[in-house]
KEKOL-522404 format. One record per residue (C-alpha): x, y, z; residue in one letter. Coordinates in Angstrom, 2 decimals. Last residue first. Example, Ala and Ser with C-alpha at 12.3 -4.5 7.8 and 13.67 -1.06 7.14 Angstrom:
<pts>
<pt <13.67 -1.06 7.14> "S">
<pt <12.30 -4.50 7.80> "A">
</pts>
This chain:
<pts>
<pt <-48.49 -40.29 0.59> "I">
<pt <-49.75 -38.04 -2.21> "G">
<pt <-48.79 -40.38 -5.00> "H">
<pt <-45.93 -38.13 -6.19> "S">
<pt <-44.68 -37.96 -2.63> "K">
<pt <-44.56 -41.72 -2.26> "G">
<pt <-42.83 -42.20 -5.58> "I">
<pt <-40.06 -39.72 -4.77> "V">
<pt <-39.97 -36.61 -6.95> "W">
<pt <-37.09 -36.51 -9.45> "Q">
<pt <-39.56 -37.24 -12.24> "R">
<pt <-40.83 -33.70 -11.97> "R">
<pt <-42.05 -33.58 -15.60> "F">
<pt <-40.01 -30.41 -16.20> "F">
<pt <-37.00 -31.65 -14.22> "R">
<pt <-37.02 -35.00 -15.98> "A">
<pt <-37.19 -33.23 -19.35> "L">
<pt <-34.27 -31.00 -18.35> "S">
<pt <-32.12 -33.97 -17.32> "S">
<pt <-33.13 -35.90 -20.46> "E">
<pt <-31.98 -33.10 -22.74> "E">
<pt <-34.20 -31.36 -25.25> "L">
<pt <-31.81 -29.86 -27.80> "A">
<pt <-33.03 -27.53 -30.55> "L">
<pt <-31.32 -27.77 -33.93> "Y">
<pt <-30.33 -25.79 -37.01> "I">
<pt <-30.00 -22.24 -35.67> "P">
<pt <-30.24 -19.64 -38.48> "R">
<pt <-26.99 -17.90 -39.49> "G">
<pt <-27.59 -17.64 -43.24> "H">
<pt <-25.09 -20.44 -43.98> "P">
<pt <-27.09 -22.70 -41.61> "C">
<pt <-26.22 -22.80 -37.93> "T">
<pt <-24.80 -25.11 -35.27> "H">
<pt <-23.20 -27.71 -37.54> "P">
<pt <-20.20 -25.62 -38.64> "H">
<pt <-17.55 -28.03 -39.95> "R">
<pt <-20.06 -30.59 -41.14> "T">
<pt <-19.82 -34.13 -39.78> "R">
<pt <-23.02 -33.98 -37.76> "Q">
<pt <-24.95 -32.94 -40.86> "W">
<pt <-23.91 -36.05 -42.80> "R">
<pt <-25.12 -38.42 -40.10> "D">
<pt <-28.34 -36.50 -39.44> "L">
<pt <-29.19 -36.22 -43.14> "I">
<pt <-28.59 -39.93 -43.72> "T">
<pt <-30.76 -40.78 -40.70> "Q">
<pt <-33.62 -38.72 -42.13> "M">
<pt <-33.38 -40.57 -45.43> "E">
<pt <-33.32 -43.92 -43.63> "P">
<pt <-36.41 -42.89 -41.61> "V">
<pt <-38.33 -41.91 -44.74> "T">
<pt <-38.87 -38.27 -45.54> "L">
<pt <-42.06 -36.33 -46.27> "T">
<pt <-41.53 -32.90 -47.77> "M">
<pt <-43.11 -29.88 -46.10> "G">
<pt <-39.81 -28.17 -45.39> "N">
<pt <-37.80 -28.36 -48.54> "R">
<pt <-34.82 -30.52 -49.40> "I">
<pt <-31.68 -28.57 -50.23> "A">
<pt <-30.95 -27.53 -53.82> "S">
<pt <-32.26 -23.96 -53.64> "R">
<pt <-30.46 -23.24 -50.35> "C">
<pt <-27.24 -24.89 -51.50> "A">
<pt <-27.20 -22.91 -54.77> "T">
<pt <-27.93 -19.63 -52.98> "A">
<pt <-25.18 -20.28 -50.43> "V">
<pt <-22.73 -21.18 -53.21> "Q">
<pt <-23.66 -18.01 -55.08> "A">
<pt <-23.08 -15.95 -51.93> "A">
<pt <-19.64 -17.52 -51.60> "Q">
<pt <-18.82 -16.90 -55.27> "L">
<pt <-19.75 -13.22 -55.17> "D">
<pt <-22.74 -10.88 -55.60> "G">
<pt <-25.73 -13.22 -55.80> "A">
<pt <-27.59 -11.46 -58.62> "C">
<pt <-26.44 -13.78 -61.42> "S">
<pt <-26.96 -16.70 -59.06> "L">
<pt <-30.67 -15.95 -58.74> "E">
<pt <-31.06 -15.76 -62.52> "I">
<pt <-29.22 -19.07 -62.72> "L">
<pt <-31.61 -20.63 -60.19> "A">
<pt <-34.61 -19.52 -62.23> "D">
<pt <-33.06 -21.16 -65.32> "S">
<pt <-32.31 -24.33 -63.37> "C">
<pt <-35.94 -24.75 -62.29> "D">
<pt <-36.24 -28.21 -63.86> "E">
<pt <-33.14 -29.32 -61.99> "R">
<pt <-30.66 -31.65 -63.65> "E">
<pt <-27.67 -29.29 -63.85> "A">
<pt <-28.34 -27.42 -60.62> "L">
<pt <-26.06 -29.40 -58.29> "L">
<pt <-23.34 -29.49 -60.96> "Q">
<pt <-23.06 -25.73 -61.23> "P">
<pt <-23.88 -24.65 -64.82> "V">
<pt <-22.35 -24.75 -68.30> "S">
<pt <-23.73 -23.72 -71.71> "R">
<pt <-25.76 -20.64 -70.72> "I">
<pt <-27.12 -19.14 -73.95> "A">
<pt <-27.87 -15.43 -73.88> "W">
<pt <-30.76 -13.45 -75.35> "L">
<pt <-31.13 -9.66 -75.57> "D">
<pt <-31.34 -9.93 -79.39> "N">
<pt <-29.82 -13.27 -80.28> "G">
<pt <-27.95 -16.09 -78.61> "F">
<pt <-24.94 -14.33 -77.09> "P">
<pt <-22.60 -16.73 -75.21> "T">
<pt <-22.22 -17.60 -71.50> "V">
<pt <-19.93 -20.32 -70.15> "E">
<pt <-20.17 -20.31 -66.36> "L">
<pt <-17.01 -19.78 -64.28> "G">
<pt <-18.62 -17.97 -61.36> "L">
<pt <-16.89 -14.75 -62.42> "R">
<pt <-18.57 -15.06 -65.87> "D">
<pt <-21.97 -15.39 -64.26> "L">
<pt <-21.26 -12.24 -62.22> "Q">
<pt <-20.10 -10.28 -65.28> "E">
<pt <-23.29 -11.21 -67.11> "L">
<pt <-25.39 -10.08 -64.14> "Q">
<pt <-23.58 -6.74 -63.95> "V">
<pt <-24.03 -6.18 -67.70> "T">
<pt <-27.75 -6.73 -67.30> "T">
<pt <-29.53 -9.89 -68.43> "L">
<pt <-32.62 -9.34 -70.56> "Q">
<pt <-33.07 -12.95 -71.61> "N">
<pt <-31.91 -16.37 -70.50> "L">
<pt <-31.60 -19.50 -72.66> "I">
<pt <-30.33 -22.70 -71.05> "I">
<pt <-28.14 -24.66 -73.45> "P">
<pt <-29.14 -28.28 -74.09> "T">
<pt <-26.41 -30.81 -73.41> "E">
<pt <-25.23 -29.03 -70.27> "V">
<pt <-21.56 -28.56 -69.38> "P">
<pt <-20.41 -28.98 -65.74> "V">
<pt <-19.14 -26.43 -63.22> "I">
<pt <-17.88 -27.98 -60.00> "Q">
<pt <-17.45 -26.18 -56.68> "W">
<pt <-15.99 -29.02 -54.59> "R">
<pt <-14.99 -27.99 -51.06> "D">
<pt <-17.21 -24.91 -50.85> "C">
<pt <-19.98 -26.84 -52.59> "L">
<pt <-19.71 -29.66 -50.07> "E">
<pt <-19.87 -27.09 -47.27> "E">
<pt <-23.02 -25.58 -48.75> "Y">
<pt <-24.62 -28.95 -49.38> "L">
<pt <-24.36 -30.08 -45.77> "I">
<pt <-25.46 -26.68 -44.37> "R">
<pt <-28.48 -26.71 -46.70> "E">
<pt <-29.36 -30.23 -45.55> "H">
<pt <-29.51 -29.01 -41.95> "A">
<pt <-31.38 -25.92 -43.18> "I">
<pt <-34.11 -27.95 -44.84> "H">
<pt <-34.47 -30.70 -42.23> "Q">
<pt <-34.94 -28.58 -39.11> "E">
<pt <-33.39 -30.69 -36.36> "I">
<pt <-35.26 -31.43 -33.12> "L">
<pt <-33.01 -33.16 -30.62> "W">
<pt <-33.67 -35.90 -28.08> "L">
<pt <-32.60 -36.97 -24.61> "G">
<pt <-29.53 -38.42 -22.94> "N">
<pt <-29.27 -41.78 -24.71> "E">
<pt <-29.80 -40.26 -28.14> "H">
<pt <-32.91 -39.59 -30.20> "E">
<pt <-33.17 -37.44 -33.32> "G">
<pt <-36.57 -36.04 -34.26> "V">
<pt <-36.41 -34.52 -37.73> "I">
<pt <-38.34 -31.29 -38.06> "Y">
<pt <-40.28 -30.04 -41.07> "T">
<pt <-42.86 -32.58 -42.27> "K">
<pt <-44.92 -31.51 -39.23> "N">
<pt <-42.66 -33.60 -37.02> "V">
<pt <-40.59 -36.40 -38.54> "Q">
<pt <-39.70 -39.48 -36.52> "A">
<pt <-37.03 -41.76 -35.04> "V">
<pt <-33.68 -40.65 -36.43> "A">
<pt <-30.90 -41.95 -34.18> "R">
<pt <-28.12 -39.68 -32.88> "L">
<pt <-25.10 -41.59 -31.56> "P">
<pt <-23.08 -38.35 -31.30> "I">
<pt <-19.70 -37.61 -32.91> "L">
<pt <-20.20 -40.27 -35.54> "A">
<pt <-17.03 -42.20 -36.42> "P">
<pt <-15.20 -41.06 -39.57> "Q">
<pt <-13.96 -43.74 -41.99> "E">
<pt <-17.48 -44.79 -42.85> "A">
<pt <-18.30 -41.20 -43.74> "I">
<pt <-15.44 -41.07 -46.24> "N">
<pt <-16.64 -44.32 -47.83> "Q">
<pt <-20.20 -43.00 -48.00> "Q">
<pt <-18.93 -39.83 -49.70> "Q">
<pt <-17.13 -41.88 -52.37> "E">
<pt <-20.18 -44.11 -52.86> "P">
<pt <-22.33 -40.96 -53.34> "S">
<pt <-24.49 -39.90 -50.45> "S">
<pt <-28.21 -40.60 -50.25> "N">
<pt <-30.46 -37.59 -50.07> "L">
<pt <-30.93 -37.45 -53.81> "K">
<pt <-31.14 -34.00 -55.42> "K">
<pt <-34.13 -33.81 -57.74> "E">
<pt <-36.59 -32.47 -55.22> "I">
<pt <-40.10 -31.44 -56.13> "R">
<pt <-41.54 -28.99 -53.68> "Y">
<pt <-44.79 -29.37 -51.74> "A">
<pt <-45.89 -26.14 -50.13> "A">
<pt <-45.68 -25.45 -46.44> "K">
<pt <-47.51 -22.90 -44.41> "E">
<pt <-45.33 -21.69 -41.57> "E">
<pt <-44.25 -23.94 -38.75> "S">
<pt <-45.84 -23.32 -35.37> "V">
<pt <-43.13 -21.83 -33.21> "K">
<pt <-41.43 -24.12 -30.75> "L">
<pt <-41.42 -22.48 -27.33> "L">
<pt <-38.13 -21.97 -25.55> "Q">
<pt <-38.11 -23.47 -22.07> "T">
<pt <-35.76 -26.23 -23.16> "T">
<pt <-32.73 -23.95 -23.25> "R">
<pt <-30.48 -26.14 -21.19> "K">
<pt <-28.38 -27.54 -24.06> "Q">
<pt <-25.00 -27.85 -22.42> "S">
<pt <-24.08 -27.52 -18.77> "D">
<pt <-23.67 -31.25 -18.10> "P">
<pt <-21.10 -31.61 -20.88> "D">
<pt <-19.93 -35.15 -21.66> "L">
<pt <-23.45 -36.56 -21.90> "S">
<pt <-24.18 -33.90 -24.53> "P">
<pt <-21.89 -35.71 -27.00> "D">
<pt <-20.05 -32.94 -28.76> "N">
<pt <-20.84 -31.08 -31.96> "L">
<pt <-17.93 -29.30 -33.61> "K">
<pt <-17.52 -25.55 -33.15> "L">
<pt <-14.59 -25.85 -30.72> "C">
<pt <-12.50 -27.92 -33.13> "Q">
<pt <-13.00 -25.37 -35.91> "A">
<pt <-12.09 -22.57 -33.48> "I">
<pt <-8.90 -24.41 -32.50> "T">
<pt <-7.91 -25.08 -36.11> "Q">
<pt <-8.42 -21.46 -37.11> "K">
<pt <-6.36 -20.33 -34.09> "V">
<pt <-3.59 -22.70 -35.19> "Q">
<pt <-3.54 -21.15 -38.65> "E">
<pt <-3.32 -17.62 -37.25> "Q">
<pt <-0.63 -18.77 -34.83> "W">
<pt <1.53 -20.01 -37.69> "D">
<pt <1.13 -16.70 -39.55> "A">
<pt <2.16 -14.76 -36.42> "L">
<pt <5.40 -16.71 -35.92> "D">
<pt <6.81 -14.12 -33.48> "H">
<pt <4.42 -11.57 -32.00> "L">
<pt <5.51 -7.93 -31.76> "Y">
<pt <3.31 -6.20 -29.23> "L">
<pt <0.46 -3.77 -28.77> "E">
<pt <-1.47 -2.87 -25.62> "T">
<pt <1.78 -2.51 -23.66> "K">
<pt <0.70 1.01 -22.57> "A">
<pt <4.04 2.45 -23.65> "P">
<pt <3.77 0.67 -27.05> "H">
<pt <6.17 -1.60 -28.96> "R">
<pt <8.57 -3.00 -26.41> "N">
<pt <6.46 -6.05 -25.53> "W">
<pt <8.45 -8.43 -27.77> "D">
<pt <7.03 -11.95 -27.63> "I">
<pt <8.37 -15.41 -28.54> "R">
<pt <11.12 -15.21 -25.87> "D">
<pt <8.49 -15.09 -23.14> "P">
<pt <7.15 -18.58 -24.02> "P">
<pt <3.53 -18.24 -25.09> "L">
<pt <0.10 -18.41 -23.51> "K">
<pt <-2.34 -17.16 -26.14> "L">
<pt <-5.78 -16.24 -24.83> "H">
<pt <-8.65 -15.94 -27.30> "L">
<pt <-11.98 -14.64 -26.09> "F">
<pt <-14.79 -14.81 -28.63> "C">
<pt <-18.30 -13.44 -29.00> "I">
<pt <-18.98 -13.51 -32.72> "P">
<pt <-20.21 -10.69 -34.96> "Y">
<pt <-23.58 -9.99 -36.57> "R">
<pt <-24.18 -8.05 -39.79> "D">
<pt <-26.07 -10.95 -41.41> "R">
<pt <-26.82 -13.88 -39.15> "P">
<pt <-23.84 -15.97 -38.06> "L">
<pt <-22.32 -19.19 -39.43> "T">
<pt <-21.43 -18.09 -42.95> "R">
<pt <-17.96 -16.90 -41.95> "A">
<pt <-17.16 -17.65 -38.29> "F">
<pt <-13.50 -18.43 -38.98> "S">
<pt <-13.27 -15.12 -40.89> "S">
<pt <-14.08 -13.19 -37.72> "I">
<pt <-11.47 -15.06 -35.67> "I">
<pt <-8.78 -14.59 -38.30> "T">
<pt <-9.64 -10.89 -38.44> "Q">
<pt <-9.02 -10.61 -34.69> "E">
<pt <-5.75 -12.50 -35.11> "L">
<pt <-4.49 -10.07 -37.75> "E">
<pt <-5.85 -7.03 -35.93> "R">
<pt <-3.83 -7.75 -32.80> "C">
<pt <-4.71 -5.24 -30.09> "R">
<pt <-3.82 -6.65 -26.70> "V">
<pt <-5.59 -8.10 -23.66> "V">
<pt <-3.03 -9.02 -20.98> "R">
<pt <-2.38 -12.29 -19.15> "G">
<pt <0.20 -13.91 -21.39> "N">
<pt <-1.31 -12.72 -24.68> "V">
<pt <-4.96 -11.73 -24.90> "A">
<pt <-7.21 -11.37 -27.94> "V">
<pt <-10.78 -10.18 -27.45> "K">
<pt <-13.60 -10.26 -29.98> "I">
<pt <-16.28 -8.76 -27.80> "W">
<pt <-16.69 -5.37 -29.48> "D">
<pt <-17.17 -6.70 -33.02> "P">
<pt <-20.56 -4.98 -33.17> "R">
<pt <-24.14 -6.26 -33.30> "R">
<pt <-23.19 -9.21 -31.12> "R">
<pt <-23.46 -13.00 -31.08> "H">
<pt <-24.61 -15.79 -28.79> "A">
<pt <-27.08 -18.59 -29.48> "R">
<pt <-26.77 -20.23 -32.90> "D">
<pt <-23.16 -19.10 -33.25> "P">
<pt <-22.05 -20.73 -29.99> "L">
<pt <-20.26 -18.02 -28.04> "G">
<pt <-16.55 -18.58 -27.85> "L">
<pt <-13.92 -19.33 -25.23> "V">
<pt <-10.41 -20.26 -26.37> "L">
<pt <-7.22 -21.04 -24.49> "D">
<pt <-4.34 -21.57 -26.94> "I">
<pt <-1.04 -22.92 -25.64> "T">
<pt <2.59 -22.43 -26.69> "G">
<pt <5.43 -23.29 -29.09> "N">
<pt <4.92 -27.04 -29.48> "E">
<pt <1.17 -26.67 -29.37> "F">
<pt <-1.35 -27.26 -26.62> "H">
<pt <-5.06 -26.85 -27.30> "L">
<pt <-7.66 -25.59 -24.87> "Q">
<pt <-11.29 -25.34 -25.87> "E">
<pt <-14.27 -23.54 -24.45> "S">
<pt <-17.94 -23.37 -25.37> "K">
<pt <-20.45 -20.75 -24.45> "L">
<pt <-24.23 -20.46 -24.65> "D">
<pt <-24.57 -23.16 -21.95> "S">
<pt <-22.98 -20.78 -19.43> "L">
<pt <-25.78 -18.32 -20.08> "D">
<pt <-25.16 -14.88 -21.55> "L">
<pt <-27.44 -11.84 -21.13> "N">
<pt <-25.32 -10.50 -18.25> "G">
<pt <-22.16 -10.03 -20.25> "L">
<pt <-19.53 -9.62 -17.51> "I">
<pt <-20.61 -12.34 -15.10> "Q">
<pt <-21.57 -14.53 -18.07> "P">
<pt <-17.97 -14.17 -19.34> "L">
<pt <-16.28 -15.27 -16.10> "R">
<pt <-17.40 -18.91 -16.18> "E">
<pt <-15.90 -19.39 -19.65> "R">
<pt <-12.83 -17.41 -18.51> "P">
<pt <-12.12 -20.24 -16.03> "S">
<pt <-12.16 -21.27 -12.37> "K">
<pt <-14.13 -18.42 -10.85> "V">
<pt <-13.42 -15.64 -8.31> "S">
<pt <-16.28 -13.23 -7.80> "T">
<pt <-16.84 -10.19 -9.98> "L">
<pt <-18.40 -7.23 -8.20> "T">
<pt <-19.15 -3.90 -9.86> "M">
<pt <-20.39 -0.48 -8.78> "W">
<pt <-20.85 -0.54 -5.01> "Q">
<pt <-21.09 2.99 -3.67> "R">
<pt <-18.20 4.93 -2.10> "D">
<pt <-18.12 7.44 -5.00> "N">
<pt <-17.65 4.51 -7.37> "Q">
<pt <-16.80 1.15 -5.88> "K">
<pt <-15.24 -1.91 -7.52> "V">
<pt <-14.79 -5.36 -5.99> "I">
<pt <-12.82 -7.87 -8.06> "W">
<pt <-12.11 -11.46 -6.99> "T">
<pt <-9.11 -12.96 -8.81> "V">
<pt <-9.08 -16.55 -10.15> "N">
<pt <-10.54 -15.38 -13.49> "P">
<pt <-7.33 -13.56 -14.47> "H">
<pt <-7.52 -12.83 -18.22> "C">
<pt <-11.26 -12.19 -18.04> "L">
<pt <-10.89 -10.00 -14.96> "A">
<pt <-8.22 -7.95 -16.75> "M">
<pt <-10.52 -7.43 -19.72> "Q">
<pt <-13.50 -6.57 -17.57> "Q">
<pt <-11.50 -4.09 -15.49> "L">
<pt <-10.16 -2.30 -18.55> "T">
<pt <-13.64 -2.19 -20.11> "L">
<pt <-15.10 -0.65 -16.94> "Q">
<pt <-12.34 1.95 -16.78> "V">
<pt <-12.93 2.82 -20.46> "A">
<pt <-16.63 3.19 -19.72> "K">
<pt <-15.66 5.42 -16.79> "L">
<pt <-13.64 7.58 -19.17> "Q">
<pt <-16.67 7.92 -21.44> "Q">
<pt <-18.79 9.09 -18.50> "S">
<pt <-16.00 11.51 -17.50> "M">
<pt <-16.10 13.19 -20.90> "S">
<pt <-13.18 12.53 -23.21> "P">
<pt <-9.70 13.88 -22.34> "L">
<pt <-8.34 17.14 -23.76> "G">
<pt <-9.43 19.36 -20.88> "Q">
<pt <-7.76 17.11 -18.32> "R">
<pt <-4.57 17.00 -20.37> "R">
<pt <-4.54 20.78 -20.77> "A">
<pt <-4.87 21.17 -16.98> "E">
<pt <-1.54 19.45 -16.35> "W">
<pt <-0.59 20.08 -12.71> "N">
<pt <-3.86 18.59 -11.42> "A">
<pt <-3.44 15.69 -13.86> "F">
<pt <-4.69 13.21 -11.21> "L">
<pt <-6.04 14.82 -8.03> "N">
<pt <-5.34 11.87 -5.72> "S">
<pt <-3.81 8.44 -6.28> "V">
<pt <-3.90 6.16 -3.24> "N">
<pt <-2.20 2.74 -3.37> "V">
<pt <-2.97 0.13 -0.71> "I">
<pt <-0.74 -2.96 -0.58> "T">
<pt <-0.86 -6.43 0.93> "G">
<pt <-0.54 -8.02 4.35> "P">
<pt <-3.20 -6.61 6.70> "A">
<pt <-2.80 -2.99 7.74> "I">
<pt <-1.32 -1.10 10.71> "A">
<pt <0.97 1.89 10.19> "T">
<pt <4.59 2.94 10.52> "P">
<pt <5.52 6.36 9.15> "E">
<pt <7.44 7.77 6.22> "I">
<pt <6.89 11.29 4.82> "D">
<pt <8.69 12.89 1.89> "V">
<pt <9.61 9.74 -0.04> "P">
<pt <10.89 10.32 -3.59> "L">
<pt <8.70 9.78 -6.65> "G">
<pt <9.85 12.97 -8.37> "Q">
<pt <6.46 14.58 -7.73> "E">
<pt <6.82 13.98 -3.98> "D">
<pt <5.90 10.71 -2.28> "Y">
<pt <3.89 9.87 0.86> "I">
<pt <4.90 6.61 2.56> "I">
<pt <2.95 4.32 4.88> "H">
<pt <4.54 1.25 6.42> "W">
<pt <3.40 -2.18 7.65> "A">
<pt <5.83 -4.63 9.27> "E">
<pt <7.05 -7.94 7.89> "G">
<pt <6.20 -11.58 7.23> "D">
<pt <3.53 -11.18 4.56> "R">
<pt <4.91 -7.87 3.32> "S">
<pt <3.04 -4.75 4.37> "R">
<pt <2.20 -1.76 2.23> "S">
<pt <0.52 1.63 2.43> "F">
<pt <1.20 3.91 -0.55> "I">
<pt <0.87 7.64 -1.22> "D">
<pt <0.68 9.51 -4.50> "L">
<pt <-0.49 13.04 -5.30> "K">
<pt <-0.85 13.33 -9.05> "A">
<pt <1.02 13.65 -12.36> "L">
<pt <4.62 13.11 -11.23> "H">
<pt <3.71 10.52 -8.57> "A">
<pt <1.55 8.68 -11.13> "L">
<pt <4.42 8.63 -13.61> "S">
<pt <6.79 7.29 -10.92> "Y">
<pt <4.29 4.61 -10.00> "L">
<pt <3.92 3.44 -13.61> "A">
<pt <7.42 3.79 -15.07> "E">
<pt <9.42 0.86 -13.70> "G">
<pt <9.41 -0.86 -17.10> "R">
<pt <8.45 -4.37 -15.94> "F">
<pt <4.73 -4.71 -15.38> "G">
<pt <2.60 -7.63 -16.53> "L">
<pt <5.23 -10.20 -15.56> "T">
<pt <7.12 -12.94 -17.42> "K">
<pt <9.31 -10.80 -19.67> "I">
<pt <12.19 -12.92 -20.97> "Q">
<pt <13.39 -10.97 -24.03> "S">
<pt <13.72 -7.77 -22.02> "L">
<pt <15.73 -9.72 -19.41> "D">
<pt <18.71 -9.72 -21.79> "T">
<pt <19.22 -6.01 -21.13> "L">
<pt <19.69 -6.68 -17.43> "H">
<pt <17.79 -6.27 -14.16> "H">
<pt <14.11 -6.92 -14.84> "I">
<pt <11.15 -7.41 -12.50> "K">
<pt <12.09 -5.60 -9.29> "S">
<pt <11.59 -2.17 -10.84> "T">
<pt <12.90 1.36 -10.61> "T">
<pt <12.69 3.55 -13.69> "H">
<pt <12.04 6.85 -11.88> "A">
<pt <11.40 6.52 -8.14> "A">
<pt <7.94 5.37 -7.05> "A">
<pt <8.84 1.98 -5.52> "A">
<pt <12.21 3.01 -4.08> "L">
<pt <11.07 3.75 -0.51> "K">
<pt <8.63 0.83 -0.63> "L">
<pt <11.43 -1.55 -1.53> "N">
<pt <13.42 -0.71 1.60> "E">
<pt <10.32 -0.62 3.80> "L">
<pt <9.12 -4.12 2.85> "N">
<pt <6.63 -4.58 0.06> "M">
<pt <3.30 -6.46 -0.30> "G">
<pt <2.79 -10.11 -1.29> "S">
<pt <-0.70 -9.56 -2.62> "G">
<pt <-3.93 -8.84 -0.74> "N">
<pt <-4.82 -5.83 -2.89> "D">
<pt <-6.25 -2.35 -2.38> "V">
<pt <-6.42 0.11 -5.29> "V">
<pt <-7.50 3.70 -4.68> "R">
<pt <-8.65 6.37 -7.12> "L">
<pt <-8.85 10.14 -7.50> "S">
<pt <-9.83 12.58 -10.22> "W">
<pt <-11.95 14.39 -7.61> "R">
<pt <-15.13 14.20 -9.72> "D">
<pt <-14.22 10.62 -10.68> "P">
<pt <-13.93 9.26 -7.11> "W">
<pt <-13.03 5.64 -7.75> "L">
<pt <-12.46 2.78 -5.29> "S">
<pt <-10.93 -0.55 -6.33> "I">
<pt <-10.74 -3.70 -4.20> "V">
<pt <-8.52 -6.50 -5.51> "I">
<pt <-8.62 -10.05 -4.15> "R">
<pt <-6.37 -12.88 -5.36> "T">
<pt <-3.15 -10.84 -5.37> "A">
<pt <-0.05 -12.62 -6.62> "D">
<pt <2.19 -9.49 -6.50> "A">
<pt <2.22 -9.43 -10.33> "D">
<pt <-1.58 -9.21 -10.06> "I">
<pt <-1.32 -6.12 -7.87> "A">
<pt <1.23 -4.47 -10.16> "N">
<pt <-1.04 -5.09 -13.16> "E">
<pt <-3.96 -3.56 -11.27> "I">
<pt <-1.92 -0.43 -10.52> "L">
<pt <-0.96 -0.02 -14.18> "E">
<pt <-4.52 -0.51 -15.39> "R">
<pt <-5.87 2.04 -12.89> "L">
<pt <-3.53 4.71 -14.17> "G">
<pt <-4.47 3.90 -17.76> "A">
<pt <-8.19 3.98 -16.96> "A">
<pt <-7.84 7.41 -15.33> "I">
<pt <-6.25 8.67 -18.53> "S">
<pt <-2.93 9.19 -20.37> "D">
<pt <-0.63 7.58 -17.84> "I">
<pt <2.34 6.04 -19.72> "V">
<pt <2.74 8.70 -22.40> "E">
<pt <2.00 11.52 -19.95> "G">
<pt <4.75 10.34 -17.60> "A">
<pt <7.34 10.46 -20.37> "A">
<pt <6.30 13.93 -21.52> "I">
<pt <6.19 15.21 -17.92> "T">
<pt <9.63 13.79 -17.11> "Y">
<pt <11.20 15.36 -20.21> "V">
<pt <9.58 18.71 -19.45> "V">
<pt <10.80 18.59 -15.84> "E">
<pt <14.36 17.92 -17.02> "R">
<pt <14.46 20.92 -19.31> "P">
<pt <14.91 19.94 -22.95> "L">
<pt <18.47 20.17 -24.22> "Y">
<pt <19.23 22.74 -26.87> "Q">
<pt <19.11 23.15 -30.63> "I">
<pt <19.38 26.76 -31.81> "S">
<pt <16.38 28.49 -33.31> "S">
<pt <16.53 29.28 -37.00> "A">
<pt <16.63 32.98 -38.01> "M">
</pts>
């Protein structure tokens, strides 16, 4: 016999709702932090006692008067929205009025608060978020929230959560993400009354990232801010020749002060770094979209970690443009923090063999015209060649060492991506013993392949860069095993680029430098190897101690 439909008991409804908002220690902490930031706090002190399932958040924000403090933990009370239309104009991190009530229902909650021009009060709340004890107290302006014995009345939730060490990792990640979105806030975190984490106030996310990822230097990062008609993009990324990760764990997307999950934008970031990083490495990137409130709908997830974003396709394209702009080379004189890694030792170059090169270094007339229309980003002048491998480029603030092979490889690869041309050959190239997979690959690349006898095939068209090479047959075998068009383009560029060990004239070196600077991804070759090493004048002066006064340097 079917059960009859009936209303859920009120306490069950409240417990379900509270459990959706506060599903872990990290979730409870996130909600309290968001309230503190909404109150304009610039210093937040967090204390955790994991074994007691307790936490405290102290902020120096605007605080609450007694009237507001009495209502703060009641169900669905908030000062941030008042009407239905306000849902399309959310300008704060919190707005639903669920956080404090949920914490009161799932734990013991008490709050100290003092507004900047008022008195200080302390209130203890019952599980319905109603005051049970109110007393005056003495604290500085701001708010102190104590949450004790979380999930004490819901043992199944405690048992179902990950281990405490994993929960603390989630707490750490939550703090790092909020600190990245709000670099002006100082964060002090204690665990069991011992210092755990301190992040001082900084001016930008670029300065915050090295505090969070200790192996990063400020010169490893580059930032860009672009304004569009419908919002602003703030971008910080690790330069691909210096900073990357084994996992995509530091590709962060934030919208209006909160890190969110947006797979489409995350994938856009990853694809924008294609063929700039070593194999199986991922970029470090923090993307912060600052949008008008009416372009966002936060009513998608109780934790507000997902959202509906208007004009998503447009933002994907704008993110691509911003990353492309950020990856261009800049004049070092404009960035005093750049290129400080002069302490790295140059490895002795490996044994070189002389290679014949058929590809001319000089650009075609059409390419020269395009270059003439684009001013050089850096006045980099070729002055010498070191060990027939490195081009020495001089500019007014120092010099760079550029490996000639991979710089030329980057040039050719991007030209191939833009103009992948298959041309016929007068004399077919005969290959033997090709597998079915190899034949299918050559066909996918657009090459004309016909049978020529027993286990023989005639290749009647080839990529233009390989057409006049004596080793074209070896190159075609390599292409047949490349896997896809992009891999084939990389293989073609690598084989066609000048080799280390080849002597270049100064004009040839200058041509490489000029063309390389104008590539879209000048930091690394298509395999992810760094192309250049910067030796800046300021670092050279420091090393040779030219800042010493003349008298001191002469022992006077």
